[in-house]
C-alpha positions in Angstrom: 126.5 115.7 93.8 123.2 114.8 92.1 121.1 112.1 93.6 120.8 108.9 91.7 117.7 106.7 91.0 115.2 109.4 92.1 111.8 109.0 90.6 110.0 112.1 89.2 106.8 113.3 90.7 104.9 111.7 87.8 106.7 108.4 88.4 106.0 108.5 92.1 102.3 109.0 91.4 102.2 106.2 88.9 103.8 103.8 91.5 101.3 104.8 94.2 98.4 104.6 91.8 99.5 101.0 91.2 99.9 100.3 95.0 96.4 101.5 95.9 94.8 99.1 93.5 95.6 96.2 95.8 92.9 94.4 97.6 92.4 95.1 101.3 90.2 93.9 104.1 86.8 95.5 103.6 88.5 97.9 101.2 89.8 99.8 104.2 93.0 100.6 102.2 95.2 100.6 105.5 98.4 101.9 104.0 100.6 105.0 103.6 103.4 105.5 101.1 106.6 107.5 101.9 109.3 108.1 99.3 113.0 108.5 100.0 115.8 109.3 97.6 116.0 105.7 96.3 113.3 103.8 98.2 109.6 103.7 99.0 108.3 102.8 102.5 104.9 101.2 102.8 103.4 101.8 106.2 100.4 100.2 107.8 97.8 102.8 109.0 96.6 101.7 112.4 93.7 104.2 112.3 92.2 101.9 109.6 92.7 98.6 111.5 89.6 96.6 112.2 90.3 95.9 115.8 87.4 93.5 116.3 87.7 91.6 113.0 91.5 91.8 112.8 92.8 92.2 116.4 96.4 91.1 115.5 96.5 93.2 112.4 97.1 90.2 110.2 94.9 91.3 107.4 96.0 94.9 107.7 99.6 93.8 107.1 98.6 91.3 104.4 96.8 94.2 102.6 100.0 96.3 102.8 101.9 93.3 101.4 99.6 93.2 98.4 100.1 97.0 97.9 103.9 96.5 98.2 103.8 94.0 95.3 101.9 96.4 93.1 104.3 99.2 94.0 107.2 97.0 93.2 105.8 96.3 89.7 105.2 100.1 89.3 108.8 100.9 90.0 109.9 98.3 87.5 107.4 99.7 85.0 108.9 103.2 85.2 112.3 101.6 84.4 114.2 100.7 87.5 115.3 97.5 89.1 113.5 97.1 92.4 113.5 94.7 95.3 111.6 94.4 98.6 112.6 94.2 102.3 109.6 92.8 104.2 109.2 94.2 107.7 112.8 95.5 107.8 112.7 97.0 111.3 110.9 94.8 113.8 111.1 97.6 116.4 108.9 99.7 114.0 105.9 97.4 113.7 103.8 99.6 111.3 106.6 99.8 108.7 105.4 96.9 106.5 108.0 97.0 103.8 110.6 99.0 101.8 110.9 98.9 98.1 114.5 99.7 97.0 115.2 101.2 93.6 118.2 100.1 91.6 119.7 101.1 88.3 117.6 101.9 85.3 116.4 98.8 83.4 113.4 98.0 81.1 110.7 96.0 82.8 110.7 92.2 82.1 107.9 90.9 79.9 106.3 88.8 82.7 106.3 91.8 85.1 104.8 94.0 82.4 102.0 91.5 81.9 101.3 91.4 85.6 101.5 95.2 85.8 98.9 95.5 83.0 96.6 93.3 85.1 96.6 95.6 88.1 93.8 97.9 86.9 91.8 95.0 85.5 91.8 92.9 88.7 88.7 93.2 90.9 87.3 91.0 93.7 84.3 89.2 92.2 81.8 88.1 94.8 79.3 86.8 92.3 78.7 83.2 91.1 81.3 81.4 89.1 81.0 78.7 86.4 81.2 75.1 87.5 84.6 74.7 85.6 87.7 73.2 87.1 91.0 75.1 86.9 93.4 73.4 84.5 96.4 71.7 86.1 98.7 74.0 84.1 97.1 77.1 85.7 97.2 75.6 89.2 101.0 75.0 88.7 101.4 78.7 87.6 99.6 79.9 90.7 101.7 77.7 92.9 104.9 79.1 91.3 103.6 82.6 91.7 103.1 82.2 95.4 106.4 80.5 95.9 108.2 83.3 94.1 107.1 85.7 96.9 107.7 83.4 99.8 104.2 81.9 100.1 102.5 78.7 99.3 99.1 78.2 97.7 97.3 74.9 97.6 94.1 74.2 95.8 92.0 71.9 98.0 90.6 68.5 97.1 86.9 68.0 97.0 86.8 66.4 100.4 88.9 69.3 101.9 86.6 71.8 100.2 83.6 70.4 102.0 85.3 70.4 105.4 86.6 73.9 105.0 83.3 75.2 103.7 81.5 73.9 106.8 84.2 75.5 109.1 83.8 78.8 107.3 80.0 78.7 107.5 80.2 77.9 111.2 82.6 80.7 111.9 80.6 83.2 109.9 77.4 82.3 111.8 79.2 83.0 115.0 80.4 86.3 113.8 76.9 87.3 112.6 75.7 87.3 116.2 78.7 89.4 117.4 77.1 92.9 117.8 80.5 94.7 118.4 81.9 93.2 115.2 78.8 94.1 113.2 79.1 97.7 114.5 82.7 97.9 113.4 82.0 96.5 109.9 78.8 98.4 109.1 80.5 101.8 108.2 82.6 100.0 105.5 79.7 98.1 103.9 77.3 99.6 101.4 79.3 102.9 101.4 78.1 105.6 99.0 80.1 108.5 97.6 83.2 107.3 99.5 86.7 106.6 98.4 86.9 103.4 100.5 84.6 100.7 101.8 82.5 98.3 99.6 79.6 99.9 97.7 76.3 97.9 97.4 77.0 96.9 93.8 80.4 95.3 94.7 78.8 93.1 97.5 77.5 90.7 94.8 74.2 88.9 95.0 72.9 87.0 97.9 73.1 83.3 97.7 69.9 81.2 97.3 71.8 78.4 99.2 73.0 79.1 102.7 75.8 76.6 102.1 77.3 78.5 99.2 81.0 79.2 99.2 80.7 82.9 99.5 80.5 85.3 102.4 77.6 87.7 102.7 79.3 90.8 104.0 75.8 92.3 104.8 73.9 89.5 106.5 71.7 91.9 108.4 70.8 93.8 105.2 71.8 97.3 106.3 73.0 98.1 102.8 69.6 97.5 101.2 68.1 95.0 98.7 70.3 92.9 96.4 69.7 90.2 93.8 69.6 86.5 94.7 71.7 84.0 92.7 72.6 80.4 92.6 76.3 79.9 93.1 78.6 77.1 91.8 78.0 73.6 93.2 81.7 72.6 92.9 83.7 75.5 94.2 87.4 75.8 93.9 88.9 76.8 97.2 92.6 77.4 97.8 94.6 78.2 101.0 97.5 80.6 101.0 100.0 79.8 103.7 103.5 80.9 104.8 106.4 79.1 106.6 106.1 81.4 109.6 103.4 83.5 111.2 105.1 86.9 112.1 104.8 90.3 110.5 107.3 89.5 107.8 105.4 86.4 106.9 102.2 88.5 106.6 103.8 91.0 104.3 105.1 88.1 102.2 101.6 86.5 102.2 100.2 89.7 100.8 102.8 89.9 98.1 102.2 86.2 97.2 98.5 86.8 97.2 98.7 89.7 94.8 101.0 87.9 92.4 98.6 84.9 92.5 95.6 87.2 91.8 97.3 88.9 88.9 98.5 85.6 87.4 95.0 84.2 87.7 93.6 87.3 86.1 95.8 86.8 83.1 94.0 83.5 82.5 90.5 84.8 83.1 90.2 83.6 86.7 88.9 85.8 89.4 88.8 85.5 93.2 86.9 86.3 96.3 88.0 85.8 99.9 86.8 83.8 102.9 89.4 85.5 105.2 87.2 86.8 108.0 87.2 83.6 110.0 90.9 82.7 109.3 92.1 84.1 112.7 89.7 82.0 114.6 90.1 78.9 112.5 93.9 79.1 112.6 94.1 79.6 116.4 91.7 76.7 117.0 93.7 74.5 114.6 90.6 73.4 112.8 91.8 74.5 109.4 94.9 72.3 109.8 92.7 69.3 110.5 90.3 70.1 107.6 93.2 70.6 105.1 96.3 68.8 106.5 99.8 69.7 105.4 99.5 73.5 105.6 102.1 75.5 107.4 100.5 78.8 108.7 97.3 79.5 106.8 96.8 83.2 106.0 94.0 83.4 103.4 91.2 81.2 102.0 90.5 82.0 98.4 87.6 81.1 96.2 88.8 80.9 92.6 86.9 80.5 89.3 85.7 81.7 86.0 83.1 84.5 86.5 79.5 84.4 85.2 79.4 88.2 85.2 81.5 91.3 85.6 82.5 92.6 89.0 81.8 96.1 90.2 85.1 97.8 91.1 85.5 99.2 94.6 86.7 102.8 94.9 90.2 103.9 95.8 91.7 106.8 97.6 93.9 109.1 95.5 97.7 109.2 95.7 97.5 112.6 97.5 95.5 110.9 100.3 97.9 108.1 100.9 101.4 109.7 100.3 
C-alpha cells in the first residue's frame, strides 16, 4: 500500500531550509532534522551546546523550538496540515519536538505571510529609532506568543530601567569569566564559516556603557568596529512560559519565532539580552524587577532599525538532516 502524506525530497529540503533560518544562541544552530513517513523530528545537538553559557541547555532547546516553528510553517507552505508535539518523549531529552503532517490543504493567509518573513528576519544589534511600538502591534505580539503557549510582556519605563541595570550587572560579571570567554570566542567574529556570528553582524559598539545592547565581543578579539549612539528609550519585552521544563522551553522558542515574524511584518526588529537570563532567573531578580512574570525565558529588545542588519550564515540542509 502506498504511504500517505510523504513529502518529496524537494519539499523536505524546503522545510529544513526554513527551519535553519531560526535564531539560535550565538548562531550555534544546535539542531538536527530527521524525517519519518508523515512526521519530522527536531533534535537538539548536544555537541553544539554552550556548557558554560547555557549549562541547563535552556537556550539550546529554545533555539530548537524556534526552528520547529519555522519547519511547521514550511510543512504548511508545501500544502499539508501540520501540528507540533513539544518534547514528546521525556525519556529522550534531546528530542525537542515532532512536527506531524496531515492531509493536503493550502496554507492559510496568515501562515503564508509569516512564512514569507522567515528569510527576511535577521537579528539586528544596531541602534533603533526612539519610537514607541503602537498598542495595536503590542497586542498582536501578545497574541502571537499566546498562540504558541508563551506570554510576552512589553515592560514599563520603570521596569526597563531596573531590568537594564540587572542585565548590565550580569554581563559585567560574565566579562570577567575566563572559561565563559574561551567558550564564546570561537563563535564570535567567525569568517568563512557556516555558523557563528561574523564581525559585520555584531553591530557597532555603544558610545554609552548603559545602552540596552550586549557587546558580544567586549575584549575585542574580533577586531575594530564602529561606535554608535543607541536609543535613549529602549523597548524591552520579556517572554515567559507557565512552566520551566523542556516542553516549556520548546514552546518558548516557538512563541519567540512567531513573535519575531509578526514583528517583522510591521517593520520591527529584535536583538536579545538572553545571556544573563539563567543567572537572573535563578536569583529571582528578574521577577522583582518586572513583577507578574511566570518563568522568564528571554529578554528582547524591540524597535524600528536605523540601518540594515548583516545576516548570519546558515548550515545547509545536507549538514543538518
